[in-house]
C-alpha positions as CSV (number, residue, x, y, z in Angstrom):
1,M,0.0,0.0,0.0
2,S,2.9,2.3,0.7
3,R,4.2,1.6,-2.8
4,Y,0.8,2.5,-4.3
5,R,0.8,5.8,-2.3
6,E,4.3,6.6,-3.4
7,R,3.3,6.1,-7.1
8,G,0.1,8.3,-6.6
9,L,-2.2,5.3,-7.1
10,E,-5.5,4.8,-5.3
11,V,-5.1,2.7,-2.2
12,T,-8.0,0.3,-1.4
13,W,-8.4,-2.9,0.6
14,K,-8.3,-4.8,-2.6
15,S,-5.0,-3.3,-3.6
16,A,-3.4,-4.9,-0.5
17,F,-3.9,-8.3,-2.1
18,D,-2.9,-7.4,-5.7
19,F,0.5,-9.1,-5.2
20,V,-1.3,-12.4,-5.4
21,H,-1.8,-11.9,-9.1
22,S,1.7,-10.4,-9.8
23,S,5.0,-12.0,-10.8
24,S,6.2,-11.4,-7.2
25,F,3.8,-13.9,-5.7
26,A,6.1,-16.9,-6.0
27,T,9.0,-15.0,-4.5
28,I,6.9,-13.7,-1.6
29,L,5.5,-17.2,-1.0
30,A,9.1,-18.7,-1.0
31,L,10.3,-16.0,1.4
32,S,7.2,-16.7,3.7
33,V,7.9,-20.4,3.7
34,A,11.6,-19.7,4.5
35,M,10.6,-17.5,7.4
36,M,8.1,-20.2,8.7
37,L,10.8,-22.8,8.5
38,L,13.2,-20.5,10.4
39,Y,10.5,-20.0,13.1
40,A,10.0,-23.8,13.3
41,A,13.8,-24.3,13.7
42,W,13.9,-21.6,16.4
43,F,11.0,-23.3,18.2
44,Y,12.6,-26.7,17.9
45,M,16.0,-25.5,19.2
46,A,14.3,-23.8,22.1
47,Q,12.6,-27.1,22.9
48,L,15.8,-29.0,22.7
49,L,17.5,-26.5,24.9
50,Y,14.7,-26.8,27.5
51,F,14.8,-30.6,27.4
52,G,18.6,-30.5,27.6
53,R,18.4,-28.5,30.8
54,F,15.3,-30.0,32.5
55,S,14.6,-33.4,30.7
56,A,11.6,-34.2,28.6
57,V,9.3,-34.3,31.6
58,P,7.1,-31.2,31.5
59,P,6.5,-29.2,34.7
60,T,3.4,-30.0,36.5
61,S,2.2,-26.4,36.8
62,I,3.1,-22.8,35.8
63,S,4.4,-22.2,39.3
64,D,6.6,-25.3,39.1
65,F,7.9,-24.1,35.7
66,L,8.7,-20.6,37.1
67,T,10.4,-22.1,40.1
68,Q,12.6,-24.3,37.9
69,V,13.5,-21.5,35.6
70,L,13.9,-18.6,38.1
71,T,15.5,-20.4,41.1
72,T,17.8,-23.2,39.7
73,R,21.2,-23.3,38.0
74,N,19.6,-25.1,35.1
75,G,17.0,-22.3,34.9
76,A,19.7,-19.6,34.8
77,G,21.5,-21.5,32.0
78,L,18.2,-21.8,30.1
79,I,17.7,-18.0,30.4
80,V,21.3,-17.2,29.3
81,Y,21.6,-19.8,26.5
82,G,18.0,-19.2,25.4
83,S,18.6,-15.5,25.1
84,V,21.8,-16.1,23.0
85,L,20.0,-18.6,20.8
86,G,17.0,-16.3,20.4
87,F,19.3,-13.4,19.5
88,I,21.0,-15.4,16.8
89,F,17.7,-16.5,15.3
90,A,16.4,-12.9,15.5
91,V,19.5,-11.6,13.7
92,V,19.1,-14.2,11.0
93,A,15.4,-13.5,10.6
94,L,16.0,-9.7,10.4
95,S,18.9,-10.2,7.9
96,I,16.8,-12.4,5.6
97,S,13.7,-10.3,5.6
98,V,14.4,-6.7,6.3
99,V,14.3,-5.6,2.6
100,S,13.6,-8.9,0.8
101,F,9.8,-8.6,1.0
102,P,9.5,-5.0,-0.2
103,L,12.1,-5.7,-2.9
104,A,10.1,-8.6,-4.1
105,L,7.0,-6.4,-4.2
106,D,8.9,-3.7,-6.0
107,K,10.9,-5.6,-8.6
108,P,10.7,-9.0,-10.3
109,V,13.5,-10.7,-8.4
110,S,14.1,-14.2,-7.2
111,S,13.9,-15.1,-3.5
112,I,17.6,-15.8,-3.5
113,T,18.4,-12.3,-4.9
114,A,16.0,-10.7,-2.4
115,V,17.6,-12.5,0.5
116,K,21.2,-11.6,-0.7
117,T,20.2,-8.0,-1.1
118,S,18.7,-8.0,2.4
119,I,21.8,-9.5,3.9
120,R,24.0,-7.0,2.1
121,A,21.8,-4.2,3.5
122,V,22.3,-5.5,7.0
123,I,26.1,-5.9,6.6
124,S,26.4,-2.4,5.1
125,N,24.4,-0.8,7.8
126,P,24.8,-2.8,11.0
127,L,24.1,0.0,13.5
128,M,21.0,1.2,11.7
129,M,19.7,-2.4,11.3
130,A,20.3,-3.1,15.0
131,L,18.3,0.0,15.9
132,W,15.6,-1.0,13.4
133,G,15.5,-4.5,15.0
134,L,15.1,-3.0,18.4
135,I,12.4,-0.6,17.2
136,V,10.5,-3.5,15.7
137,S,10.9,-5.6,18.8
138,V,9.7,-2.9,21.1
139,L,6.7,-1.9,19.0
140,L,5.6,-5.5,18.5
141,A,5.9,-6.2,22.3
142,A,3.9,-3.0,23.0
143,G,1.3,-4.1,20.4
144,T,0.9,-7.4,22.2
145,I,0.3,-6.1,25.7
146,L,-3.4,-5.5,25.3
147,L,-4.3,-9.0,24.0
148,L,-2.8,-8.4,20.6
149,I,-5.2,-5.5,19.9
150,G,-2.3,-3.0,19.6
151,L,-1.0,-4.9,16.6
152,V,-3.9,-3.4,14.6
153,A,-2.0,-0.1,14.8
154,V,1.6,-1.4,15.1
155,V,1.7,-3.7,12.1
156,P,0.6,-1.2,9.4
157,I,3.0,1.4,10.8
158,L,5.9,-1.1,10.7
159,G,4.9,-2.1,7.2
160,H,4.9,1.5,6.0
161,A,8.2,2.2,7.8
162,T,9.7,-0.9,6.3
163,W,8.8,0.3,2.8
164,H,10.6,3.6,3.4
165,L,13.6,1.8,5.0
166,Y,13.8,-0.3,1.9
167,R,13.6,2.7,-0.4
168,K,16.5,4.4,1.5
169,L,18.7,1.3,1.6
170,V,18.3,-0.2,-1.9
171,K,19.1,2.0,-4.9
172,P,16.7,1.8,-7.8
């Protein structure tokens, strides 16, 4: 929708789904599948880390879980290693996707080209990308506080800002 506005085109709800009929649909689908697989790997690694620290026996209650995590040496390890593991996955997710989706919408590129361009943008601008990742994280966390209702405002704002970030980072 930000691209439509930039070009002076009419923006409607229907225009939000125009990419489905464009040449970029396959690229966007491939990028989406890659992001879902990355999320599944992240979830699997978190589960392995938990089982490695506490065994495969689930806690009997939430209070038992909190006691294990917050008061034991294994819990401290889970917090530290989990944070490092989560940070690595978050950096990979940001690097893969920060400009790949807007690039795929803007130009007829392959998913590999979009990902390479996104990674180059992160490597070329590490501080700005770190700040952008922090902004996205804070806004998404704020948007989830009220039972996810805040995401109704946060997601479109982040989408619009992502388009402009892409336009600043990737030369036409």
